[in-house]
C-alpha positions as CSV (number, residue, x, y, z in Angstrom):
1,X,-5.6,-3.1,28.4
2,X,-3.6,-0.2,26.6
3,X,-3.0,0.0,23.1
4,X,0.7,1.9,22.3
5,X,1.4,3.6,19.4
6,X,4.9,4.2,19.4
7,X,6.8,6.2,16.7
8,X,8.3,4.9,13.1
9,X,11.9,3.9,13.3
10,X,12.1,3.2,10.1
11,X,13.7,6.9,8.4
12,X,11.7,6.5,5.5
13,X,8.6,5.7,7.0
14,X,7.0,9.3,7.1
15,X,3.5,8.0,7.7
16,X,2.1,7.5,11.4
17,X,-0.5,4.7,12.8
18,X,-2.7,7.4,15.2
19,X,-4.3,10.6,14.4
20,X,-6.2,12.1,17.1
21,X,-9.2,11.4,15.4
22,X,-8.7,7.7,15.7
23,X,-7.5,7.9,19.3
24,X,-11.0,9.3,20.1
25,X,-12.7,6.8,18.7
26,X,-10.8,4.3,20.8
27,X,-10.9,6.1,23.7
28,X,-14.4,6.3,22.7
29,X,-14.8,2.4,23.9
30,X,-13.5,2.9,27.0
31,X,-9.8,1.7,26.2
32,X,-6.6,3.3,27.2
33,X,-4.6,4.5,24.4
34,X,-0.7,5.8,25.2
35,X,1.2,7.6,22.6
36,X,4.8,8.5,22.5
37,X,5.7,11.9,22.5
38,X,6.5,13.6,19.0
39,X,4.5,10.8,17.1
40,X,2.6,13.4,15.1
41,X,5.1,16.2,14.9
42,X,5.9,15.2,10.9
43,X,2.4,15.8,9.8
44,X,1.1,18.4,11.9
45,X,0.1,16.4,14.9
46,X,1.4,17.8,18.2
47,X,1.3,15.7,21.6
48,X,-1.6,18.5,23.0
49,X,-3.9,17.2,20.1
50,X,-3.4,13.4,20.9
51,X,-3.6,14.4,24.5
52,X,-7.2,16.5,24.1
53,X,-8.5,13.3,22.2
54,X,-7.7,11.2,25.3
55,X,-4.4,9.9,25.1
56,X,-1.5,9.7,27.4
57,X,1.6,10.9,26.3
58,X,4.7,9.2,27.3
59,X,8.5,9.3,26.6
60,X,10.1,5.9,27.7
61,X,9.7,3.7,24.7
62,X,11.6,0.4,26.3
63,X,8.8,0.6,29.4
64,X,6.0,1.6,26.9
65,X,6.5,-1.8,24.8
66,X,6.8,-4.1,28.3
67,X,3.8,-2.8,29.1
68,X,1.2,-2.5,26.5
69,X,-1.4,-5.3,25.7
70,X,-1.3,-4.0,21.5
71,X,1.4,-2.0,20.2
72,X,0.2,-0.7,16.8
73,X,2.8,0.7,14.0
74,X,3.0,1.4,10.2
75,X,6.3,-0.4,9.3
76,X,7.1,-3.4,11.5
77,X,9.7,-3.1,14.1
78,X,13.3,-4.3,13.6
79,X,13.7,-7.7,14.6
80,X,15.8,-7.4,17.3
81,X,13.4,-4.9,19.2
82,X,10.5,-7.6,19.4
83,X,12.2,-9.1,22.1
84,X,10.6,-5.9,24.0
85,X,7.2,-6.6,23.7
86,X,5.8,-8.4,26.4
87,X,4.8,-11.8,25.4
88,X,1.2,-12.6,25.3
89,X,0.4,-9.1,23.8
90,X,-0.8,-8.2,20.1
91,X,0.8,-6.3,17.5
92,X,-0.5,-4.7,13.9
93,X,1.0,-3.1,11.3
94,X,2.3,-3.9,7.9
95,X,4.4,-7.0,8.2
96,X,5.0,-8.0,4.4
97,X,4.9,-11.8,5.9
98,X,5.5,-13.7,2.3
99,X,8.9,-11.3,2.2
100,X,9.8,-11.1,5.9
101,X,10.3,-14.4,7.5
102,X,12.7,-13.0,10.0
103,X,10.2,-10.5,11.5
104,X,7.6,-13.9,11.3
105,X,9.9,-15.8,13.5
106,X,10.9,-13.1,15.5
107,X,7.1,-12.6,16.7
108,X,6.4,-16.2,17.1
109,X,9.8,-16.7,19.3
110,X,8.4,-13.5,21.4
111,X,5.4,-15.1,21.8
112,X,3.5,-12.0,20.5
113,X,0.0,-12.1,18.9
114,X,1.1,-10.4,15.2
115,X,-1.3,-9.1,13.1
116,X,-0.5,-8.1,9.4
117,X,-2.6,-5.7,7.8
118,X,-1.7,-6.5,4.3
119,X,-3.8,-10.0,5.3
120,X,-7.0,-8.2,6.1
121,X,-9.9,-10.0,4.1
122,X,-11.4,-8.0,0.9
123,X,-14.5,-8.5,2.0
124,X,-17.5,-6.0,2.7
125,X,-17.3,-6.6,6.5
126,X,-13.8,-5.6,6.5
127,X,-13.9,-2.8,4.4
128,X,-13.1,0.1,7.0
129,X,-9.9,-2.0,8.5
130,X,-8.4,-2.5,4.6
131,X,-5.0,-0.6,4.9
132,X,-3.8,-1.7,1.2
133,X,-6.8,-0.2,-0.6
134,X,-6.5,2.9,1.5
135,X,-3.1,3.7,0.7
136,X,-3.0,2.2,-2.8
137,X,-5.9,5.0,-3.3
138,X,-3.7,7.6,-2.1
139,X,-0.5,6.7,-4.0
140,X,-2.3,6.3,-6.9
141,X,-3.2,9.9,-6.6
142,X,0.5,11.0,-5.7
143,X,1.7,9.4,-8.7
144,X,-0.1,11.3,-11.5
145,X,0.8,14.5,-9.7
146,X,4.2,13.2,-9.7
147,X,4.5,12.8,-12.8
148,X,2.8,16.0,-14.2
149,X,5.5,17.6,-12.2
150,X,8.1,15.6,-13.4
151,X,6.7,15.9,-17.6
152,X,7.6,19.2,-18.2
153,X,4.3,19.1,-20.6
154,X,0.8,20.6,-19.8
155,X,-2.0,17.6,-18.9
156,X,-4.9,19.0,-20.2
157,X,-5.8,20.7,-23.7
158,X,-5.4,24.4,-23.7
159,X,-6.6,26.6,-26.8
160,X,-4.2,29.9,-26.4
161,X,-3.4,32.6,-28.6
162,X,-0.1,31.1,-29.3
163,X,-1.7,28.0,-30.2
164,X,-3.2,24.7,-29.2
165,X,-1.6,22.4,-26.7
166,X,-2.8,18.9,-27.2
167,X,-3.6,16.9,-24.2
168,X,-0.8,14.3,-22.3
169,X,-1.4,11.0,-23.2
170,X,-1.4,9.0,-20.0
171,X,-1.0,4.8,-19.6
172,X,-2.2,3.2,-16.6
173,X,-1.4,-0.4,-16.5
174,X,-2.7,-2.1,-13.7
175,X,-6.1,-1.5,-12.9
176,X,-6.6,-2.1,-9.1
177,X,-7.2,0.6,-6.6
178,X,-4.0,2.5,-7.1
179,X,-4.5,2.1,-10.8
180,X,-8.2,3.0,-10.4
181,X,-7.2,6.5,-8.4
182,X,-4.8,7.2,-11.0
183,X,-7.3,7.3,-14.1
184,X,-9.1,9.4,-12.1
185,X,-6.6,11.9,-11.0
186,X,-5.1,11.8,-14.5
187,X,-8.9,12.4,-15.6
188,X,-9.5,15.1,-13.3
189,X,-6.2,17.0,-14.7
190,X,-7.5,16.7,-18.1
191,X,-5.4,14.2,-20.0
192,X,-6.1,11.7,-22.3
193,X,-6.1,8.2,-20.6
194,X,-5.7,4.8,-21.8
195,X,-5.4,2.0,-19.4
196,X,-4.8,-2.2,-19.6
197,X,-5.3,-5.0,-17.1
198,X,-5.0,-8.7,-17.5
199,X,-8.6,-9.0,-15.9
200,X,-11.2,-8.5,-18.6
201,X,-13.8,-7.6,-15.5
202,X,-12.3,-4.4,-14.9
203,X,-13.0,-2.5,-18.2
204,X,-16.3,-1.2,-17.1
205,X,-14.4,0.6,-14.1
206,X,-11.9,1.9,-15.9
207,X,-14.3,3.0,-19.1
208,X,-16.5,4.6,-16.1
209,X,-13.3,6.6,-15.2
210,X,-13.2,8.2,-18.8
211,X,-10.6,6.3,-20.1
212,X,-10.0,4.1,-23.0
213,X,-9.4,0.1,-22.3
214,X,-6.8,-1.8,-24.1
215,X,-8.0,-4.9,-25.1
216,X,-5.4,-7.5,-25.5
217,X,-6.5,-11.3,-26.1
218,X,-4.4,-13.3,-23.6
219,X,-6.5,-16.4,-23.3
220,X,-7.6,-17.3,-20.1
221,X,-6.4,-15.0,-17.5
222,X,-8.5,-13.4,-14.7
223,X,-8.1,-13.2,-10.8
224,X,-7.1,-14.6,-7.6
225,X,-9.1,-14.3,-4.2
226,X,-8.7,-11.0,-2.9
227,X,-9.1,-9.6,-6.2
228,X,-5.5,-9.7,-7.5
229,X,-4.2,-10.8,-10.8
230,X,-3.4,-14.0,-11.8
231,X,0.0,-14.6,-12.8
232,X,0.9,-14.8,-16.4
233,X,2.1,-17.5,-18.4
234,X,5.4,-17.0,-20.3
235,X,3.6,-16.7,-23.3
236,X,0.9,-14.6,-22.3
237,X,3.4,-12.1,-20.8
238,X,4.8,-12.0,-24.8
239,X,1.3,-11.2,-25.8
240,X,0.9,-8.8,-23.1
241,X,4.1,-6.8,-23.9
242,X,3.3,-6.8,-27.7
243,X,-0.2,-5.6,-27.6
244,X,1.2,-3.0,-24.8
245,X,3.9,-1.4,-27.2
246,X,2.0,0.9,-29.6
247,X,0.4,2.5,-26.6
248,X,3.5,3.0,-25.1
249,X,5.0,4.8,-28.3
250,X,2.4,7.0,-27.6
251,X,1.6,7.8,-24.5
252,X,3.5,10.8,-22.4
253,X,3.2,9.2,-18.7
254,X,3.2,5.7,-17.8
255,X,1.8,4.6,-14.7
256,X,2.6,0.8,-13.8
257,X,0.7,-0.7,-10.8
258,X,0.8,-4.4,-11.9
259,X,1.6,-6.1,-8.7
260,X,1.3,-9.9,-7.3
261,X,0.4,-10.8,-3.6
262,X,3.2,-12.1,-1.6
263,X,5.1,-12.7,-5.3
264,X,7.7,-10.6,-7.1
265,X,6.1,-7.7,-9.2
266,X,5.8,-8.7,-12.9
267,X,8.0,-7.0,-15.5
268,X,5.4,-5.4,-17.9
269,X,8.0,-3.3,-19.7
270,X,10.9,-4.4,-21.0
271,X,14.2,-2.1,-22.2
272,X,13.1,-3.2,-26.0
273,X,9.9,-1.6,-25.0
274,X,11.3,1.5,-23.6
275,X,13.4,2.1,-26.7
276,X,10.4,2.2,-28.5
277,X,8.8,5.2,-26.6
278,X,9.3,9.0,-27.0
279,X,12.1,10.9,-25.5
280,X,10.9,13.0,-23.0
281,X,8.4,10.8,-22.2
282,X,8.1,9.1,-18.5
283,X,7.2,5.8,-16.5
284,X,6.2,5.7,-12.7
285,X,7.1,2.3,-11.3
286,X,4.7,1.7,-8.3
287,X,5.7,-1.6,-7.7
288,X,9.6,-1.0,-7.8
289,X,10.0,-2.3,-3.7
290,X,9.0,-5.7,-4.9
291,X,11.0,-5.8,-8.2
292,X,9.4,-3.5,-10.1
293,X,7.2,-3.4,-13.0
294,X,9.8,-1.5,-15.6
295,X,13.0,-3.2,-16.6
296,X,15.5,-0.9,-15.1
297,X,13.7,0.7,-12.6
298,X,15.8,1.8,-9.0
299,X,14.2,1.5,-6.1
300,X,14.8,5.0,-4.3
301,X,15.7,6.8,-7.4
302,X,14.9,8.1,-10.8
303,X,17.0,6.9,-13.7
304,X,16.9,7.9,-17.6
305,X,17.2,4.7,-20.1
306,X,16.9,5.5,-24.0
307,X,15.5,9.2,-23.0
308,X,12.7,8.1,-21.0
309,X,12.9,8.8,-17.0
310,X,11.7,6.5,-15.0
311,X,11.0,7.1,-11.3
312,X,11.0,4.3,-8.6
313,X,10.7,6.5,-5.6
314,X,10.0,4.2,-2.1
315,X,6.8,4.8,0.0
316,X,4.5,6.6,-2.5
317,X,1.6,6.8,0.1
318,X,4.3,8.3,2.8
319,X,4.5,11.5,0.2
320,X,1.0,12.5,1.1
321,X,1.6,11.6,4.7
322,X,-1.0,13.8,6.2
323,X,-4.1,12.4,4.3
324,X,-2.1,8.6,4.5
325,X,-1.6,8.6,8.0
326,X,-5.3,9.3,8.6
327,X,-6.9,6.9,6.2
328,X,-4.4,4.2,8.1
329,X,-5.1,5.6,11.8
330,X,-8.8,4.8,10.5
331,X,-8.0,1.2,9.5
332,X,-6.7,0.7,12.5
333,X,-9.5,1.7,14.5
334,X,-11.7,-0.4,12.6
335,X,-9.4,-3.4,13.8
336,X,-9.5,-2.4,17.2
337,X,-13.5,-2.3,17.1
338,X,-13.6,-5.9,15.9
339,X,-11.0,-6.9,18.8
340,X,-12.8,-4.8,21.1
341,X,-15.3,-7.2,23.5
342,X,-18.0,-5.3,24.8
343,X,-18.4,-7.7,27.9
344,X,-14.8,-7.4,29.3
345,X,-14.0,-4.2,28.0
346,X,-10.6,-5.3,26.6
347,X,-9.3,-6.7,23.5
348,X,-9.7,-10.1,22.5
349,X,-8.3,-12.3,19.9
350,X,-11.5,-14.0,18.7
351,X,-9.9,-16.9,15.9
352,X,-13.3,-17.7,14.9
353,X,-13.7,-14.3,13.3
354,X,-13.0,-14.2,9.4
355,X,-10.9,-10.8,9.9
356,X,-8.8,-12.0,12.9
357,X,-8.3,-15.7,11.4
358,X,-7.2,-13.6,8.2
359,X,-4.6,-11.8,9.4
360,X,-3.1,-13.1,12.3
361,X,-0.1,-14.6,11.5
362,X,1.8,-15.4,15.0
363,X,0.0,-16.9,18.1
364,X,1.1,-18.6,21.3
365,X,4.4,-19.0,20.4
366,X,3.5,-20.6,16.9
367,X,2.9,-19.3,12.9
368,X,-0.6,-19.9,12.9
369,X,-1.6,-18.5,9.4
370,X,-2.0,-21.3,7.1
371,X,-1.0,-19.5,3.8
372,X,2.2,-17.9,5.7
373,X,3.1,-21.5,7.7
374,X,2.7,-23.3,3.9
375,X,4.6,-20.5,2.1
376,X,7.5,-20.4,4.5
377,X,7.6,-24.2,4.4
378,X,8.4,-23.7,0.6
379,X,11.1,-21.3,0.8
380,X,13.0,-22.7,3.6
């Protein structure tokens, strides 16, 4: 059985699913790896690098899909091209299965066993496969660097002959993986940082990174399975917005990372709150792809409202494509290690395995993931 890594077809996707390092890891198991010619050119990996790692370089994309036992991408292919993947084979990549029912049905109809990297369980055993966390971490770093470049002010305190420059104030909303990495990056750059999250349990993590945790009494809140924040009631949202307004007023940079897995992102900064912010301040909306945390943010663009710049770029991890690709490729290599059966020397879907059971969406022509099946039943 061979594993195929084709080039990404989405023009907005700069990451790739295989690195020379990950190819060497996979071929070391005794598996054959085929990569489409030119897959890594955009991040500095040449075909010769993959070949040296043990991969076969191929150019005929249609033939590749029809013979591969496992197809791996970053983003899912166009639904129309899924029919090119042979029935009974496997697929792995980011599928966004809660929002892309067309992809889910296309994989089921094609008889492809599709695995969603978003659905990998957040357990100790699955840490090597946690592609969401690896990409959120890269994004958290990049958003602060992006904000620092756009702000037009220095982040650290500086004592100069011309006077003292006060440190920039950074507010991070949402202390998940992306938020915590944003805090750590802003701290290294010398900013003064505050952070808020609806989960009181993350206060210790926030403070350990050098930020002040903003405490707002929301009543009962917390997290659901997988570490994601619970959805707030309208009353809790109002309390949160009221409590954050003062922090927004004194902030130069705001990074929003509040996300609800499988659901639209909550609006945590309204237009009225933006109006209270300092002209020249800046907000980076990480959740813009799922509706946005900031009222008025625009997917793939930067807009100014009330003198505040709102950045809503697409694919933040892809802006650091080399390291994001390297980390994702290692996540995929970890998945292949879970699928690899030593006795047969091939990849086997063991549906009793908790990792496989968590991320397997379609199999044998059916939608087998209970969460996705239930969600689709509610939305159709």
